[in-house]
C-alpha positions in Angstrom: 11.1 117.2 157.8 11.8 118.5 154.3 9.2 121.2 154.7 10.8 122.5 157.8 14.2 122.6 156.0 12.8 124.6 153.1 10.8 126.9 155.3 13.9 127.8 157.3 15.8 128.5 154.1 13.1 130.9 153.1 13.1 132.7 156.4 10.0 131.3 158.0 9.6 131.4 161.8 12.0 134.3 162.1 15.0 132.4 160.6 17.3 134.8 158.7 17.5 134.6 155.0 20.8 133.6 153.4 22.3 137.1 153.0 20.7 138.7 156.0 23.3 140.5 158.2 26.0 140.3 155.6 27.8 143.5 154.4 26.5 144.2 150.8 29.7 145.9 149.7 30.9 144.1 146.5 27.9 141.8 146.4 25.4 140.8 143.7 22.5 138.5 144.2 20.5 137.2 141.3 18.0 134.5 142.4 14.4 133.3 141.9 14.2 133.0 145.7 14.2 135.9 148.1 17.6 136.0 149.7 17.5 139.3 151.8 14.8 140.4 154.2 15.7 144.1 153.4 15.0 143.6 149.7 11.5 144.6 148.8 11.8 144.6 145.0 10.7 142.2 142.3 12.6 139.1 141.1 12.6 139.8 137.3 11.0 141.9 134.6 9.5 140.3 131.5 8.4 141.7 128.2 5.4 140.3 126.3 6.3 139.6 122.7 2.9 140.3 121.2 2.7 144.0 122.2 6.0 144.8 124.1 4.2 145.4 127.3 6.3 144.8 130.4 5.6 143.7 134.0 7.7 142.9 137.1 7.3 139.5 138.6 7.4 139.6 142.3 8.3 137.2 145.1 5.5 135.4 146.9 5.1 135.6 150.7 7.0 132.3 151.0 10.0 133.8 149.1 9.6 132.0 145.8 9.1 133.8 142.5 5.5 134.2 141.4 5.4 131.7 138.5 1.6 131.7 138.3 1.7 135.4 137.3 4.5 134.8 134.9 2.9 131.8 133.2 -0.4 133.7 132.9 1.3 136.6 131.1 1.2 136.2 127.4 2.3 132.8 126.2 3.6 131.8 129.6 7.2 131.8 128.4 7.8 135.5 127.8 11.3 136.8 127.8 13.1 138.0 130.9 14.7 141.4 130.2 15.9 142.1 133.7 17.1 140.0 136.6 17.1 142.3 139.6 20.0 142.4 142.0 18.8 141.8 145.5 21.9 143.3 147.1 20.7 146.8 146.7 23.8 147.7 144.6 21.8 148.0 141.4 23.8 145.3 139.6 20.8 144.3 137.5 21.3 141.9 134.5 19.5 143.2 131.5 18.8 142.3 127.9 16.7 144.5 125.6 16.8 142.3 122.5 14.1 139.7 122.9 15.8 137.2 120.6 18.8 137.1 123.0 16.8 137.1 126.3 16.2 134.0 128.5 12.9 132.9 129.9 11.6 131.4 133.2 10.7 127.7 133.5 10.1 125.0 136.0 13.0 122.6 136.0 12.2 119.0 135.3 15.3 118.3 137.3 14.1 119.4 140.8 10.8 121.3 140.3 12.4 124.6 141.1 11.9 127.8 139.1 14.9 128.5 136.9 16.2 130.9 134.3 16.6 129.0 131.0 19.5 129.9 128.8 20.3 128.4 125.4 22.5 129.2 122.3 22.7 132.9 121.7 21.2 134.0 125.0 23.0 136.6 127.0 22.4 139.1 129.8 24.7 141.8 130.9 25.5 144.1 133.9 26.7 147.1 132.0 29.6 149.3 133.4 30.4 146.7 135.9 33.7 147.7 137.4 33.0 146.7 141.0 35.4 143.8 140.8 38.4 145.7 139.3 41.4 145.5 141.5 39.9 143.2 144.1 42.3 140.8 145.8 39.4 138.3 146.5 36.2 137.6 144.7 33.8 134.7 144.3 31.2 133.7 141.8 28.7 131.0 142.8 26.3 129.4 140.4 23.5 126.9 141.3 23.0 125.4 137.9 22.2 122.4 135.7 24.0 122.1 132.4 21.8 120.0 130.1 23.5 120.5 126.7 27.0 121.9 126.3 29.4 122.3 123.5 31.2 125.6 123.4 30.3 128.7 125.3 31.1 131.0 128.2 28.6 131.5 131.0 30.6 134.3 132.6 32.9 136.8 130.9 34.4 140.2 131.3 33.3 142.9 129.1 36.7 143.5 127.4 36.7 140.0 126.1 38.7 138.1 128.7 36.8 134.9 129.5 36.4 134.6 133.2 34.8 131.2 132.7 35.0 129.3 129.4 33.4 126.1 128.3 35.1 124.2 125.4 33.9 121.3 123.4 35.6 118.1 122.6 35.9 114.6 124.0 36.3 116.0 127.6 33.9 118.9 127.4 35.7 120.9 130.0 35.0 124.2 131.8 37.9 126.5 132.4 38.0 129.3 135.1 40.5 132.1 135.0 41.2 132.0 131.3 42.8 135.0 129.7 44.0 134.3 126.2 45.5 130.8 126.5 45.9 130.9 130.2 43.6 128.4 131.9 43.6 127.4 135.5 40.9 124.9 136.4 38.4 122.6 134.6 35.6 120.2 135.3 33.4 117.9 133.3 30.0 119.1 132.0 26.5 117.8 132.7 26.8 116.0 135.9 23.3 116.8 137.2 22.9 119.7 139.5 26.0 121.6 140.4 27.0 124.2 142.9 30.0 125.7 141.1 32.2 128.3 142.8 34.9 130.3 141.0 37.2 132.0 143.4 39.9 134.5 142.6 42.3 134.4 145.5 44.9 137.1 145.3 46.7 135.8 148.3 47.2 132.3 146.9 50.8 131.0 146.9 51.2 130.6 143.1 49.8 132.5 140.2 48.1 129.5 138.8 46.2 128.9 142.0 44.8 132.4 142.2 41.9 131.2 140.1 40.3 128.3 141.9 37.3 126.2 141.1 35.0 124.2 143.5 32.3 121.9 142.3 29.8 120.8 145.0 32.3 122.1 147.6 35.2 120.0 146.3 38.2 121.9 144.9 39.5 120.8 141.5 43.2 120.9 141.2 43.7 119.2 137.8 45.2 121.1 134.9 46.3 124.1 136.9 48.1 126.5 134.6 48.0 130.3 134.0 49.5 133.5 134.9 47.3 135.7 137.2 48.2 138.9 138.9 47.5 139.6 142.6 44.4 141.6 141.9 41.4 140.9 139.7 41.9 142.1 136.1 40.1 145.2 134.9 36.8 144.4 133.1 34.0 146.7 132.0 31.0 144.4 132.0 29.7 141.2 133.6 28.1 138.9 131.0 25.9 135.9 131.7 26.1 133.8 128.5 24.6 130.9 126.5 26.6 132.0 123.4 29.0 129.8 121.5 32.6 130.7 121.2 33.4 129.6 117.6 30.0 128.9 116.0 27.9 125.8 116.4 25.5 125.0 119.2 25.9 126.6 122.5 24.6 125.7 125.9 21.3 124.7 127.3 21.4 125.7 130.9 19.1 126.0 133.9 20.2 128.5 136.5 18.6 128.6 139.9 20.8 131.3 141.4 23.9 133.3 140.7 26.0 135.2 143.3 29.0 137.6 143.3 30.8 138.2 146.5 33.9 140.5 146.2 35.0 140.0 149.8 37.7 138.0 151.6 35.5 135.5 153.2 36.7 132.7 155.5 36.4 129.2 154.2 33.8 128.5 157.0 31.6 131.4 155.8 31.8 130.2 152.2 31.0 126.7 153.3 28.0 127.9 155.2 26.7 129.9 152.2 27.2 126.9 149.9 25.5 124.5 152.4 22.4 126.6 152.4 22.4 127.0 148.6 23.1 123.3 147.9 20.3 122.1 150.3 17.8 124.7 149.0 18.5 124.4 145.2 20.1 121.1 144.5 20.0 118.4 147.1 17.4 115.7 146.9 16.1 112.7 148.8 15.9 110.7 145.6 18.7 108.4 144.5 20.3 107.7 141.1 20.3 104.1 139.7 22.2 103.3 136.5 22.0 99.8 135.2 24.5 99.0 132.4 25.1 95.7 130.6 24.1 93.5 127.7 20.7 92.1 126.6 19.9 90.8 130.1 19.8 94.4 131.3 18.2 95.7 128.1 15.5 93.0 128.3 15.7 93.0 124.5 14.2 89.5 124.1 11.3 90.1 126.5 9.7 93.5 125.7 12.7 95.7 125.8 14.0 98.2 128.4 10.7 100.0 128.5 8.9 97.0 129.9 7.7 97.3 133.5 9.1 93.8 134.0 12.7 94.5 132.9 15.0 93.8 135.7 16.1 97.5 136.1 12.4 98.6 136.4 11.7 95.8 138.8 14.8 96.7 140.8 13.6 100.3 141.0 10.2 99.1 142.4 11.9 96.8 144.9 14.3 99.6 146.1 11.4 101.9 146.7 9.7 99.3 148.7 12.9 98.4 150.7 14.0 102.0 151.3 10.7 104.0 151.2 12.5 106.6 149.0 12.4 107.6 145.4 14.9 106.2 142.9 15.6 107.5 139.4 16.5 104.5 137.2 18.3 104.5 133.8 18.5 101.3 131.7 21.8 101.4 129.8 21.6 97.9 128.5 22.4 97.0 124.9 22.0 93.6 123.1 25.0 91.4 122.2 27.6 93.6 123.9 30.8 92.4 125.5 32.0 93.7 128.8 35.6 94.2 127.6 34.7 95.8 124.3 31.4 97.6 123.7 30.4 98.2 127.3 33.8 99.4 128.1 33.8 101.8 125.2 30.6 103.6 126.4 31.1 103.3 130.1 32.8 106.7 130.7 30.2 108.7 128.7 27.1 106.9 129.9 28.1 106.2 133.5 31.0 108.3 134.8 29.9 111.5 133.2 26.3 111.0 134.3 26.8 110.8 138.1 24.6 113.3 139.9 26.5 114.4 142.9 23.4 116.0 144.5 21.4 112.8 144.7 21.1 111.0 148.1 22.7 107.8 146.6 24.5 107.1 143.4 24.3 103.5 142.4 25.6 101.7 139.3 24.8 98.0 138.6 27.1 96.6 136.0 26.1 93.2 134.7 28.1 91.7 131.8 30.7 89.2 130.6 28.5 86.4 129.4 28.9 87.4 125.7 32.7 87.7 126.2 33.0 84.1 127.3 30.3 82.7 125.0 31.7 84.4 121.9 35.3 83.1 122.4 36.0 80.1 120.2 38.7 78.6 122.3 37.7 79.6 125.9 40.0 79.0 128.8 41.9 81.3 131.1 42.8 83.9 128.6 39.2 85.1 127.9 38.3 84.6 131.6 41.2 86.8 132.8 40.4 89.4 130.1 36.8 89.6 131.2 37.7 89.8 134.8 40.2 92.6 134.1 37.4 94.6 132.3 35.1 94.1 135.3 37.8 95.3 137.7 38.7 98.3 135.5 35.1 99.5 135.1 34.1 98.9 138.7 37.2 100.7 140.0 36.6 103.7 137.8 33.0 104.0 138.9 33.9 103.6 142.6 36.6 106.3 142.3 34.0 108.6 140.7 31.8 108.2 143.8 29.4 105.5 142.8 28.3 102.5 144.9 28.9 99.7 142.5 27.2 96.3 142.2 28.1 93.4 139.9 25.8 90.4 139.6 27.8 87.3 138.7 27.2 85.2 135.6 24.2 82.9 134.9 24.4 79.6 133.0 23.2 79.5 129.4 22.7 76.6 126.9 23.0 78.2 123.5 26.8 78.0 123.2 27.6 74.3 122.6 28.8 75.1 119.0 30.6 78.3 120.0 32.6 77.9 123.2 32.5 74.3 124.4 34.2 75.3 127.6 31.6 78.1 128.5 30.3 76.4 131.7 33.8 75.8 133.0 34.9 79.3 132.1 31.7 80.7 133.8 32.5 78.8 137.0 36.1 80.1 136.9 34.9 83.7 136.4 32.4 83.5 139.2 34.8 81.9 141.6 37.3 84.7 141.2 34.9 87.7 140.9 34.4 88.5 144.6 38.1 88.5 145.3 39.0 90.6 142.2 36.3 93.2 143.0 37.0 93.4 146.7 36.9 97.0 147.9 35.4 98.4 144.7 32.1 96.6 144.1 29.6 94.3 145.8 29.2 91.0 143.9 25.6 89.8 143.9 25.5 86.0 143.7 22.6 85.6 141.4 24.1 82.4 140.1 23.4 80.8 143.5 19.6 81.4 143.1 18.2 77.8 142.7 15.5 78.7 140.2 18.2 80.3 137.9 20.5 77.2 137.9 18.8 75.5 134.9 18.3 77.4 131.6 15.7 74.8 130.5 13.4 76.0 133.3 10.9 77.9 131.2 9.3 79.6 134.3 12.4 81.7 134.6 14.2 81.4 131.2 13.0 82.1 127.7 13.1 79.4 125.0 16.5 80.6 123.9 17.9 79.3 127.2 19.8 82.6 127.8 17.3 85.4 128.5 14.9 85.7 131.4 11.2 85.8 131.7 9.4 88.3 133.9 9.7 85.9 136.8 13.4 85.5 136.2 13.9 89.3 136.0 12.1 89.6 139.3 14.6 87.2 141.0 17.5 89.3 139.7 15.9 92.5 140.8 15.1 91.3 144.3 18.6 89.9 144.8 20.3 93.2 143.7 17.8 95.3 145.7 18.6 93.3 148.9 22.3 93.8 148.4 21.9 97.6 147.8 19.6 98.0 150.8 22.0 96.2 153.0 24.7 98.8 152.2 22.6 102.0 152.6 
């Protein structure tokens, strides 16, 4: 089924290519896939560093760029000095200085060919005035941002930053910035993204004339700015990996870049984005993030890299249950408390890591045992604080678009001299958990598994009477996998 989808996107069996039949006035198409049947030119031009010889890299009959020819030329990572415009308008991006030119690569993210940008890399369409005075124009990027501090992937030649990335705790991207005027922003590095920047001269307010859509969802936070009814005059179109104020810039993989200076209907834009998203970014694989303490990290039984850690066994079980590919990440760390250390890193390691282009986005949060075990007095205060942390983290993940799972708490017998009420506190925590997390997370009742009820059972528990053996990890993995599979 996937092969039919991708063949249709490439125009097989008479199916039109993406921009076939579209008026090419005010259009630029820069892509490593063929997007117009009427375009008979190459994809890119590269220069060999050893002798400055140059060749064009063409499209293959299936519409993809000829990576074999590129990789066989010189070192296999020669610099791209021209990205040809498939619209026929001659809006070619160029860079004559090799030190500032990007190169082609095969993305580890999706296996597609991409144009690789990093700090200091820039290409330009010179004397680009096509957009000046337009009431409507759109820039669409199919991209993956892998490292980002400060930089601007798209700017106007007179220095106005059409799109600006800025570093800091939030790592935002702004669209429509001129001086201090900023209109929209989004987080960085959330896997593959189809980002559309739309200048809408007919919008009701000045601030909303510059609009941003990420994976077809409009962002409306932080809307400010003062924008005229027509696009500001600029002299060049720059495609950048350059930092703004020194320091490291961006590491970026671009699969395609498109300029459309037309007043398109929302239905037409959606159709274009649907084709691009399916072709460049959407996967059948699913994302699996497991975050927690040493039970997740498997730190007492071979570490997170062990094939028998519960997250790795969970991945194996899910692939058996679903017949699909899952991409696991073990975010466990020893001795951490749910309400303190796990909470402190949850946003950066989970919320900002969601890949919106995966088939499923799942987070398994397992913690709280160290909160209860480490409290010297025990009782309702620590139980309620730990429950509150669970609710807060699960809610934030659910709002972000994750499917959230929370295994409840297992017994342990190493805490007699620390929290004498641990077992009573654990029972209280577990009894309230499902009700507290209703609507935001699925509670997996691992505490009800008979073989995990007695920490002295060395088939399933290690000698410390807290951590699990390979067999114990397998029980956790199977229980969580069954819960996830039931909800797919």
